[in-house]
Each structure stands twice: as C-alpha cells, then as structure tokens.
N, C-alpha and C positions, 0 to 999 in steps of 0.2 A: 120256662124262660121268663126272666124278670121283666123284659120289655112288654110282655103280653099278660101281665098279672091283671086280674079284675080288681075292683076297689076292695072287695072282701079279702082277696088274697094279699093285697098290699097292706091292709090293716092288720091282718094276721101276722105278716112278716115283720112289720114295725113293732108290734107287741112282743114278738119273740126276740127281736133285737134288743129292746129295752130290758126285758126280763133277763136275758143272757148277760147284759152289761152289769145288772145288779148282782147276779150270781158271781160274776168274775170279781167284782169288788169285794164281796164277802169272802170268797175263796182266797184272794190275794192277801187280805188282812189276816185271815186265819193261818195261811202259809207262812207269812212273815213272823207272826207270833210263835208258831211252832218252831221255826228256825232259830229264833232267839232263845227259846227254852233248850234246844239242842246245844247251842253254843255255850249256854250257861253250864250245862252238864259237862261238856268237853272241858271247859275251863276249870270246873270244880274237881274233875278227876285227873286233870293234867294230861289229857290226850294230846299228843303232838303228831301222831301218825294217822294216816287215813284209815277208815274202817270199811272193809269190803263185805257187803251183804247182798245176797240175791242178785249177782251180776251187776252191782252198782257200787261205786266208790264214793264215800262220804268224807269230805275234808273240810276242816275249818280253814278258811282262806284269810291270810293276814292282810292288814291294811297299814300302809305307811302314811303318816300325816306329816307334811312339811310345813313349817311356819317360817315365813321369810321376814326379813328386816322391815322396819317401818319405811326406810328409804325406798326399798323395792316396791312396797305396797303403794307409796305415793306416786312413784314413777308409773306404775301399772295403771293407777286411777287416771293420771294425766293422759296417758296414751289412749285409754278407753274413751275418755271424754272427747279427745281429738278425733278419734275414729267415728264416734257417734255424731259429732257435728259435721264431719265430712259426708257421712251417709245421708244426713238430713239435707245437706246442700245438694247432693246428687238427686235426691228424691224431688226437691223443689225444681231443679233443672229439668227433670223428666216431665213434671207437670206443666212447665212453661213451654208453650208451643213455639215461641220465638227463639228459644235457646238452641244453638247449633254447635255447641262445643263438645269436647271429648269427655267432660266430667258429667255424665248423665247415666243414671242406672236404668235398667230395663225392668219394667213391672209387668208381670203376667198374672192374670187372675184365673184360677181354675175353679169354675163355678160348682163343680161336683167333686171336691177333694175327698171328703169323708163325711160320715154321718155323725151328728151330735144329738144327744138326748139330754133334756133338762126337765126338771119337775115343774109342773104347773102349780101355781099357788091357789 
C-alpha cells in the first residue's frame, strides 16, 4: 500500500519510476524511427492497401494539410490575442479580492496532479 511505504520502499519506487520513464523515452524514439522506415518502404513499393499479419492490420494513414489564406491567418491571430487578453483579465479579477463581477475565472490548484522527474546537474 503506497501510503504505508517505508523510506527505503519510497526510494526504490522513485528510482523505478525514473528508470521506467527513461526506458519509455528510448522505446518511443525507436518506435517512431521504425515507423518512419516502414512508411518509407510502403511508399517505395507503392503499397496502398493494408497488410494483415499475425492478427494485426498495418496501414499507412494519410494526412491532409490545409493552408489557409493570409486573411484568415490574420483574423485567427487577432481572435487568439483577444481571447488571451480576456483570460488574463479574468485571472486578474480572480486574484482581486474586491472584484465581485461575472468576469472572474475559477482557479483550482491540485497539489498532487502528477509526478515529474528531472535530471540533477
């Protein structure tokens, strides 16, 4: 039970957590590289149909990229900036104890949201 871990058990679990994170990063990088090589092979051979092997279906998934006009991009940037300033104002209103209006965001802090691991220098 995690709530009853001794200091030794906590240290052991923290080390396992950090090591597993490192392994996941390496595996993810290797997996993405492997996928890219498979895509290159599919592209070179002109495969367009899925390949079924060992109760698994392997498919190259297409991606559509849309490029919008400069006008739309400018309008989007203006709206994003307006929303950003509105959020900032609501956060300021939330921090002001004297503000009692409707434009006030609610801020909830979760002290134990997730674990973070960083390298010591």
